[in-house]
N, C-alpha and C positions, 0 to 999 in steps of 0.2 A: 866506481867504474873508472878504469884507466883510459885516458885519452891516447890517441895515436900521435906519434911524433913524426914530423916531416921536416927534414933539414932545410932551414931557410936559406942557407948559403947555396944549396943546390938550386933552389927555385930562382934566387937572385941571379946566379951565374947564367942560368938558362935564359932568363929574360933578357939580360944584356947581350948574350951571344946571338940570340934570335934577332934582336933589334939591330945589331950591327950587321948581321948577314943579309937581311932582307929589307931593312929600312922601316920606319914607323908606319907608313901607309900600308905596306904589305902586311905588317903584323896585325893592324886593326882589321884588315879584310879577312884574316884567318881566325878571328875570335869566334868560337862556337857559341851555340845557345847557352844562356845562363842555366843554372840548375832551376828546376821548376819553382814557381812561387807558390807558397802555401799560405793558409790563413787559419788563425785562431781568433774567434770573435772579431773585433774590429782591426786586428793586427795582420797585415800582410808581411811575409818575410821570405827570404831566400837564405840558404846556408850551403856553403861549399868552398871551393877554391883549391881543391887538391889537383895538382898538375898544372902545367904552364898555361894552357888555354883557358881552363876554368878560372884560374887565379886572375888572369888578365880580364876576363869577362866580369868577374865580381868587382874588381877595382874600377872598371869603367862604369858599372852600374851604381856604385856606392853613392855618388852625389844625388841620385834620384830618391834616396831613402833618408828618412829623418835620422836614423841611427845605424852606425856601422860598428860592429864589434870585431876585434881581432884577438886571436888566442896564440900565445907564444910562450915557450919554455926556454930558459937560458941555463947553460951548464956552468960549472965553476970557472971555466975559462972565458965566459961571456959569449960563447957561440949560441946562436938562436936556432930553435926548431919550431916550426909551425905545429899547432896542435889540431886534432879533430876528435870528435866524440865527447866534447865537454857539455855537461848538463848546464842549461841556462834558464834562469827564472827572472822575469821582469814583472815588477809589481808597481801599481800606481800609488798615489799619495794616500789613498784610503786603505792600502794594504791588500788590495784585490790583485790576484795574479792575472796579468793580461797576456803573458806568453810563457809557456813552459815547453822546452824542447831540448834536443841534444844537437850540438853542432855537427854538421856533416863535412866540415873542413875548417880551415883557419879563419874563415870570415862568416859573419852572420849579418845580414842587412834587414832592417825592420822599419816598416812604416807605422809610426805610432801617432795617435792624436796628440795635439799640444798638451803639455802638462809636465809634472815632475815625476820621475820614475827612479826606482831602485833596481839596479841590474846586478844579479849574482851569477857568477860562473865558477865551476868547480873543475879542478884537475887533480887526479890522484888523491881524492879525499880532502883536498885543501880548497876551501871556498873563499873567493874574493868578492867584495861588493863595492859598487860605485854608484853614485847618484848622478842623474843627468836631467836637465830641463830641456824638453823638446819644444821648440817654437816653430810657427809656420814658416815654411820655406828656408829652414836652416838645417844644415847637416851637422851632426855630432859624431865624433869618432872616439871610441874607447878601446884601449889596448889592455888586455888582461895578460900580465906577465908573471910567470911562476919561476 
């Protein structure tokens, strides 16, 4: 399955321009609702971040979740593009799948019980895997870059 590419430079430029034009307090007041929270077993999660408003809302909500995933592709010149549509599988230490989903944007936020997890994400048939330890009241951020 191919992920969708969203130019990061376009999103970054839009964030800066909006912040300069109306100031940080006005930007915060304009943040729309987050994408809906979903659950699989004990895991609550949100996925999204396509578009300026949703991206800002996801970044603001991220510290409230144990795990934040970000999906990025870089071209040969080093320019980044955000990705969407990436299959994601999170397994616990026992090898049990606790979350299997597809990202709906460049960010995925997940509330996981404390423990050690393996996180695998795929873009264009290439899977990358990282290990993370979730501790109470600690936010972890993993960037998957292809």
